[in-house]
N, C-alpha and C positions, 0 to 999 in steps of 0.2 A: 271805703275801699282804700287803705291803707299804699301808697306808693313809697318803695324804697328810693334812697337816696340818689339814686342814679337812674331809676324811670321815670315815665311820664302817663300819665291818666290820659288818655284819648277819647274825645267823644265823635265814635266813628262814622264816618259817611258815608263812603262807598265800600262795597263789597263784590266783586267776581265770585260767578261758581264756578268752582274748578271740576275736570274729572275725577278727581280723585276726591272730591266734597258727594257726589251722586255714589261713585262707587260704596264707601261708607255706609251712605244711606242705606243701597241695595244690598252691599250683601256682606256690611259690617267688618270688613277687614279688607285691609291690602298687602299680601304677604304676608309677614311676620309680623306686623303692623294689628293689634286683632281688638275688637272691642271688648271693655268686660265690665263698660257702665255709659248711660248714655254719656255724650260728648256732644260741645257746642261745634258748630262746622264754621267754617269760613278761614283763607288765608291771606287771598288776594285783594288787600283790602287797601285805604287812605282814610285817613281821619285828624280832626283838629286838637292842637295841644290843648289840655283843658285846666291841667296841674302840672307841676314841674316837680319833680323830686330833690330832694335839701342841695345835693349835689350839682345837679345839670346845670350846665350851663352852653352845651350848642343848640339850646333849641329856647323858647320863648312861647307865654302862653299866646294863646292865639295865630299858632303857625300853621297851617296845613303840611301835612307829610303823608309820605307814603312808608307801609311798615313792610322793611325784611323780614319777613313771619321766625325765622329759625334765628334763636340765641345760644350759643353753643361756652362753653364754660371758661374757657380763651387760657386754660391754663396745660390741657393734654400736650402731647407731641404733635399730633396732629394740627390743633388751632396754632404753636408757635411754629410749624412751617406755613403757616400758612393755609391749610387745608381745613378750614372750620368746620365745613357741611361734611367732612367726617368724623366729625367731632363723637364720639358715644353717647358723650351726657347730653346732647342736642336739645333745647326746649323749642319741638317747633310746634306751630298753631294746628290745631286740627288736626294732630296726629297723633292716636293714643300712646300714654293716660292724658295728654295733654288739650284742651279746649281750643277750640278757634276764635276769631275777633269776630262773628257776626251777631254782635250786640252793641247795645246802646254805649257802652262804656269799655274800653281792655285798656290792662295799661302793658308796658313795655318796655326793653331797655332804651336810654332817649338815645346812645349811639347806633342802635340799629332802627331807626327812625330818620327817614332823609328827605329834608325840608323843603317844597316845590316851589318853582319858580314859579311868580305871580301869574304866569300866561297858560299855566301848565295845570288841566281840571284835574281833578278828584278821579273821576273816570281812568282820567290817563294816570295816574298816580297808583291805581289799582293796580292799571295793568304790567306795571314794570316787573310785578314778581311772574306772571309767565313770559317775559318779556326778558328776564333776565337769566331764567332757561333756555332761553333762544341762543341770547349771547354766549352764554356757558356752552352750548355745543359745538358753538361755530369758534368758538377758542380752543375745545379741546381738540376740532378735528382740524385748528390750523388754517380755515378760511382767510384767506388775502387776496390782493392786488391778482387779479387772474385766474383767479381759480375755479373750478369748472362745480358747479354744487347738486348734487343729487337728492332729492328729499320725500323719504318715504312717508305719507299721511300727510290731507289739508286741512286736519283741526284744529284747536286752537293752537297747540304746539309747535306741529308745524309752520302756521304760518306767519307766528312769531320768529322763528328760525329763516325762513323766508327774509324778512324783513332783514333782520341783522344782519344774516349772509351777503346781501344786498348792501347793506351799509359797512358792512366790512370789506367791500372790494370785489365781493364773487363778480364775475364777468358776465358767466352763464350760466343761468337754472332751472333745473327742470324738478316739477315737483307732483308726487303721484296721489290719487286716492278712487276710490271704489261709488263715491259720490261727486255726479258733476257739477251740481250746484259751487261746492267746494273749490274745485279745479276752477269754476268760475272766477271768484272770488281772489285766487291767488293770482290768477292773469290779471285782475283788477288791479291788484297790490306791486304788479312789476315782474311776475313768472316768463323767465323766459317762455319756457316749454311747460306743458300741464300735457298729462298723461291719465286716461281714465282705463283702471284696470278690472279686468273680469275674473271672477271669482274662482274662472275652472283653467285659468291659465296658469303656467306653472315657471318657477321663476326665469327659466332658463330660456320659455319664449318672450318673457319679458325686458329678458337684459338686451337681446335683440334689440328691443324697439327703442330702449333706453339709446345703444349704441347708433342705430340708426338716426334717433332723433336731436342729438345732439352732434353740435363740430368736433368734439372730440371726445372718448371715456371721461367719464369724472372721474378726478383725480380726490374728492371729498364726498363720502355719503354718509346722510344721517336720517337713520332708522324711525322717526316720529310715533311708531303705532306701537311696536310691542308685537308683535303677531311672529312667530316663527317663521311664517313665510315672505315677510320684510325685511327683517335679519338676512336671510339666504339670499335674497335680492341683492341687499346693500352690497353682499359679499363678492358675489360676481358681478356685480357690474361696475364695481371700482376699476381703474386699473394700477397695473402691479407697481408696489411700494405705494400706494396711497392710503386712505384713513378711512374709516368704517366707524361712526358713533353713534351709539346706539344709546336713543334718549326712551323712549318708549317701555314699559315694564308689562309683561304681561306674562305668560307660563315659567314656573322657578327653573325648569330646565327645558331646555330644547333641541333639536337637531342640529347643526350647522356646518357649512363643511370647511371644516378647518383646515385640511389637507389643501384646500384651492387657497384659503388665504396665506396660510405657510410658506407653498411655494413661488408664492408669486411676493411676500414680504407686505403683507395687506394688512396693516394695525388696526385691531380693533378695542374701542378705547367706550368704557361706561360713564355714563352722565350719574350724577347725584346732585338734582338740585341746582343748586349756582354757590361761586364763592364768590366773594369781590366784585361782582360782577354789576349790584345795583346800581353805583354811583356811574358808569359807562351805559345801562341801558336810560339811565335820567338823560343824560348828556344826548343820547340820540333823540330822544322825544324832545325835550327841550330846544334843542340845535334845529328841530324841521325833518333831520336825515330819516328819522321813522316818524309813520302815523299809524298810530293805535288805534285812532279812533272808528277804524272802520270795521275792524272786529268786534262790537258792543253793536247784536241785532236787537236786545230787549231789557226793556229797563221795567223796575218793582220796587215797591216799596216793603216795608220789611216785615209789613203786614199781609202783605203777598207772597211768602219765602215760599211755604207748601207749591203754589203754583209755579212758582218761578223756576224751584228743583225739577217739576215736572215737565216744563216746555227745555229745560238744558238735558233730563233726562232723554226725552224723545227727538228733542231736535224741531222744535215745531217752530213754522212758520223758518225755516233756516236758519236756528238758532247757531251763532258760533260761540261768541262769549254772553252772556244772561249777567246784566250787575242789578243787587238791590243794593238800594237806596235807603238807609235807616234814617238820612236826614231827609227834607225833600230835598228833590232833585235842581241840583243847581245850587242850593242856598248858600253854598260855598265855595263856588266855582268862581273865575275870575268875568270881571264885567266885562262884556263887551260888545263898542263902541261902531 
């Protein structure tokens, strides 16, 4: 496998299964991204530097690295404005037509590989990818000291958003879900409040419960579901002048209470992956301010990939984050004394 002068060849170690991976496997598409040929999946990953491109100076062979899976063109308007996640020529792991990194070896741009400190495990390195989504969502929402944050959805992205919000200074958090088991994990991770939703409950009815539960009306609401009902709830529940951030991607068109949002000057902001957030995510994990280890519920060898995806798809055994180990588990993790 040839390596570009600014790329590194990585011996893959740990790869987490994302909901998008499962969606591609089950449906062959996500929105406008459609599979037209077989595609290797996987984009939440960490590996070991096995070979250096000629001009790589920021890494050395043997370094353990987390992989930011999207590499932009670096030259377009959005890249030069610092919004490289909006680059039209982005090469992103496991997004058609590009293969992912659930492989033995994978080559990647060296400047999108982040060296892991000695005390940070490979699994934690792989989890920097979803954590970066949470960091980006909270930054888009303007979460800061004293923020009152409502999070819709306690799946993996909702949970990392909760962790990021807490680390960024939120003083009160309420997280919702349809599954009590997920809410139990959220509570364990430090959520101030949890709310079990009922499928037949209207957004207007749920808003009353949210406002009665929290000490104040939330000024930030982050929708990590993508369902029309959760986006509607986020708008109704947010205080006037607040911010709603939509992370979850559902149907291409939904019905939203725009007049309600406009009349109360509630900002509605979108999120697409992350941008300049990996360093912050790594700092949060390395400092101990964020503990992502609790999110990993299942471990599989790469030879058990089919079983791993079935576990993730079905949520078997309370699955939150399923981790696939390309090399023997803990082979490249720090030695604990």
